[in-house]
C-alpha positions as CSV (number, residue, x, y, z in Angstrom):
1,M,-6.6,-27.0,-10.4
2,P,-6.1,-24.2,-8.4
3,E,-7.1,-20.5,-9.7
4,A,-3.2,-19.1,-10.2
5,E,-2.8,-22.1,-12.2
6,H,-5.9,-21.8,-14.6
7,V,-5.1,-18.4,-14.7
8,A,-1.7,-19.2,-15.9
9,D,-2.6,-21.4,-18.4
10,L,-5.0,-19.6,-19.9
11,L,-2.7,-16.7,-20.3
12,H,0.1,-19.0,-21.6
13,S,-2.1,-20.3,-24.2
14,A,-3.6,-16.7,-25.0
15,A,0.5,-15.3,-25.2
16,V,1.5,-18.1,-27.4
17,Q,-1.3,-17.8,-29.9
18,L,-1.0,-14.0,-29.8
19,L,3.2,-13.9,-30.5
20,R,2.3,-16.5,-33.2
21,R,0.0,-14.1,-35.0
22,A,2.4,-11.4,-34.6
23,A,5.6,-13.7,-35.8
24,G,3.6,-13.6,-38.9
25,Q,4.7,-10.2,-39.6
26,D,8.6,-11.0,-39.3
27,G,8.7,-12.1,-42.8
28,A,8.1,-8.4,-44.1
29,G,11.5,-7.5,-43.3
30,G,13.7,-10.2,-44.7
31,L,15.0,-11.4,-41.6
32,S,15.0,-14.8,-40.2
33,P,13.0,-15.2,-36.8
34,A,16.6,-16.1,-35.0
35,R,18.2,-13.0,-36.6
36,L,15.4,-11.1,-35.7
37,S,15.3,-12.3,-32.2
38,A,19.2,-11.5,-31.5
39,L,18.8,-8.6,-33.3
40,A,16.0,-7.0,-30.6
41,L,18.1,-8.4,-27.6
42,V,20.9,-6.1,-29.0
43,V,18.6,-3.2,-29.5
44,N,17.2,-3.3,-26.6
45,R,19.5,-4.2,-24.1
46,G,22.9,-2.3,-25.8
47,P,26.1,-3.9,-26.2
48,V,26.5,-7.6,-25.2
49,T,28.7,-10.4,-25.7
50,I,28.0,-13.2,-28.1
51,G,27.7,-15.2,-24.6
52,E,25.2,-13.3,-23.3
53,L,23.2,-13.2,-26.4
54,A,23.6,-16.9,-26.7
55,S,22.3,-17.4,-23.0
56,A,19.1,-15.1,-23.5
57,E,18.2,-17.0,-26.9
58,R,19.1,-20.5,-25.9
59,V,21.5,-21.6,-28.1
60,R,25.0,-22.5,-28.2
61,S,27.6,-19.6,-28.6
62,A,28.7,-21.4,-31.8
63,T,25.2,-20.8,-33.2
64,M,25.1,-17.4,-32.0
65,T,28.3,-16.6,-33.8
66,G,26.9,-17.6,-36.9
67,I,23.5,-15.6,-36.4
68,V,25.9,-12.6,-35.6
69,N,28.1,-13.0,-38.6
70,G,24.7,-13.0,-40.8
71,L,23.8,-9.7,-39.1
72,E,26.8,-7.9,-39.1
73,H,26.9,-9.1,-43.0
74,E,23.9,-7.2,-43.3
75,G,25.3,-4.1,-41.7
76,L,22.5,-4.4,-39.1
77,V,25.3,-4.8,-35.9
78,R,28.9,-4.3,-35.1
79,R,31.5,-5.9,-33.2
80,Q,33.5,-3.9,-30.7
81,R,35.9,-4.7,-28.1
82,H,35.4,-5.0,-24.9
83,G,36.4,-2.3,-22.3
84,R,37.5,-4.1,-19.4
85,D,38.2,-7.8,-21.0
86,R,40.3,-7.5,-24.1
87,R,39.5,-11.0,-24.8
88,A,35.8,-10.5,-25.2
89,V,33.7,-8.6,-28.0
90,L,30.8,-6.7,-27.8
91,V,27.8,-6.8,-30.5
92,E,26.0,-3.5,-31.0
93,A,23.4,-2.2,-33.0
94,T,24.0,-0.4,-36.1
95,G,21.4,2.4,-37.1
96,A,20.4,0.6,-39.7
97,G,20.0,-2.2,-37.3
98,R,17.7,-0.2,-34.8
99,R,15.6,0.9,-37.8
100,A,15.0,-2.5,-39.1
101,F,14.1,-3.4,-35.8
102,T,11.6,-0.5,-35.6
103,R,9.8,-1.6,-38.6
104,A,9.7,-5.0,-37.4
105,H,8.5,-4.0,-34.3
106,G,6.0,-1.5,-35.7
107,R,4.6,-4.7,-37.8
108,R,3.8,-6.9,-34.8
109,I,2.5,-4.0,-32.7
110,G,0.6,-3.1,-35.6
111,L,-1.2,-6.4,-36.2
112,V,-2.1,-6.7,-32.3
113,A,-3.5,-2.9,-32.5
114,E,-5.8,-4.6,-35.2
115,L,-7.0,-7.2,-33.1
116,F,-8.1,-5.1,-30.1
117,D,-10.2,-2.6,-32.3
118,D,-13.1,-3.5,-31.7
119,L,-13.0,-3.7,-27.9
120,T,-14.5,-1.3,-25.7
121,E,-12.2,1.7,-24.1
122,A,-12.9,-0.5,-20.3
123,E,-12.0,-3.9,-22.2
124,L,-8.7,-2.1,-23.4
125,D,-8.1,-0.4,-19.7
126,L,-8.6,-4.3,-18.6
127,L,-5.9,-5.3,-21.0
128,R,-3.7,-2.7,-20.4
129,R,-3.7,-3.4,-16.4
130,A,-3.2,-6.8,-17.3
131,A,0.3,-6.0,-19.3
132,E,1.5,-4.0,-16.4
133,L,0.4,-6.5,-13.7
134,I,2.5,-9.5,-15.9
135,E,5.5,-6.9,-16.4
136,E,5.7,-6.4,-12.9
137,C,5.7,-9.9,-12.0
138,S,8.2,-11.1,-14.9
139,S,10.4,-8.7,-16.0
140,P,13.6,-7.7,-14.2
141,R,14.0,-3.7,-13.9
142,P,16.0,-2.1,-14.7
143,W,17.6,-5.0,-17.5
144,Q,21.3,-5.1,-17.1
145,P,23.0,-7.8,-18.8
146,L,23.9,-11.2,-16.9
147,H,27.5,-10.2,-16.1
148,R,26.5,-6.9,-14.7
149,R,23.5,-8.1,-12.4
150,A,24.1,-8.4,-8.4
151,G,25.1,-11.9,-7.8
152,G,26.0,-12.9,-11.2
153,S,28.3,-15.1,-12.3
154,R,30.8,-13.1,-15.0
């Protein structure tokens, strides 16, 4: 196995385990994993269409409509008319939604930080640099909704 594949396999396994442990904190906020994930997208990406949310979460638009309905019922998101396309609706986070996401995010980060409590400063620096490299390799920056990306189909 080439070294890059070996590292990728190890990283994938570690990431899955870390995310599973962090996700164990999500129940404390009272939101289902699907609702919390959709809320995170809305908070982090700004107003988005239900179709964009569905695409990002890899679910059907009808499924995402149900998730958004639940979030809206709980006062965590609101719908607004799209400025350019009067047929489209944007979903945006409310203040309560941003606060709920911030609490959930804080619980996850707190758990991960606890896992790193016994690491040395050098080990923490190594993890920080590795995280920066992963972010550079995998994250489009600056983030833009799908319909605004250059060459996008919407």
